[in-house]
C-alpha positions as CSV (number, residue, x, y, z in Angstrom):
1,M,1.0,3.6,14.8
2,A,3.0,6.0,12.5
3,L,3.6,5.3,8.9
4,D,6.3,7.1,6.7
5,A,5.0,9.7,4.4
6,E,5.7,7.1,1.0
7,T,3.4,5.0,2.3
8,K,0.3,7.5,3.9
9,A,1.1,9.0,0.4
10,F,0.4,5.2,-1.4
11,L,-2.1,4.3,0.8
12,D,-3.9,8.3,0.6
13,L,-4.4,7.1,-3.0
14,M,-8.1,7.1,-5.2
15,D,-8.5,5.2,-7.4
16,H,-8.0,7.0,-10.2
17,E,-4.4,8.0,-9.3
18,I,-3.7,4.8,-9.4
19,A,-2.8,3.9,-12.4
20,P,-0.7,7.1,-13.0
21,W,1.0,6.9,-10.0
22,T,1.8,3.0,-11.1
23,A,3.6,4.2,-14.6
24,A,5.6,7.5,-13.0
25,R,6.4,5.1,-10.6
26,A,8.6,2.7,-12.4
27,A,9.1,5.5,-14.9
28,A,11.8,6.7,-11.9
29,R,13.1,3.2,-11.5
30,D,13.8,3.3,-15.3
31,L,11.5,0.0,-15.7
32,T,10.0,-0.2,-18.6
33,L,6.6,-2.1,-18.0
34,S,5.1,-2.6,-21.8
35,P,1.1,-2.0,-22.6
36,D,0.4,-5.6,-22.6
37,V,1.6,-5.7,-18.6
38,L,0.5,-2.9,-17.1
39,P,-3.4,-2.7,-16.8
40,T,-2.2,-6.2,-14.8
41,V,0.7,-4.4,-12.5
42,I,-2.0,-1.8,-11.9
43,D,-4.3,-4.1,-10.4
44,N,-1.7,-5.3,-8.2
45,V,-0.8,-2.1,-6.9
46,A,-4.4,-1.7,-6.2
47,L,-5.0,-4.5,-4.7
48,L,-1.6,-3.9,-3.1
49,R,-2.9,-0.6,-1.7
50,T,-6.5,-1.7,-1.0
51,Q,-4.9,-4.9,1.9
52,A,-2.2,-2.6,3.1
53,S,-4.8,-0.6,4.6
54,L,-6.8,-3.2,5.6
55,F,-3.5,-4.2,7.2
56,V,-3.4,-0.8,8.5
57,S,-6.8,-0.3,9.8
58,A,-6.7,-3.3,12.6
59,L,-2.7,-2.1,13.6
60,Q,-4.5,1.1,14.4
61,E,-8.2,-0.4,15.8
62,T,-5.5,-3.2,17.4
63,A,-2.6,-0.4,19.3
64,G,-5.9,1.9,20.5
65,G,-7.8,-1.4,21.4
66,D,-7.1,-3.5,24.8
67,L,-3.8,-4.5,22.9
68,A,-2.7,-0.9,23.9
69,G,1.6,-0.4,24.3
70,E,1.9,-3.8,23.1
71,P,4.0,-4.1,20.4
72,P,2.5,-6.0,17.2
73,E,2.0,-9.8,16.8
74,T,5.2,-11.3,13.8
75,F,4.0,-12.6,10.7
76,Q,4.5,-16.7,11.4
77,P,3.4,-18.5,8.5
């Protein structure tokens, strides 16, 4: 499964890089995160990175396993 460069860079972040990455990303988008919410936003970004990593790993395993060549199943809530 091919990932775009931005997604790959996000998934490759180390734990200690998430806080500065989050602050820089917010600043680049002209978002002001107050000091009282920044830790929570950083925790959420860290969780998102972990979840995205898990999903990408699962898709890569599926792509190389019994379902190779088949498109991934679309999420249906």
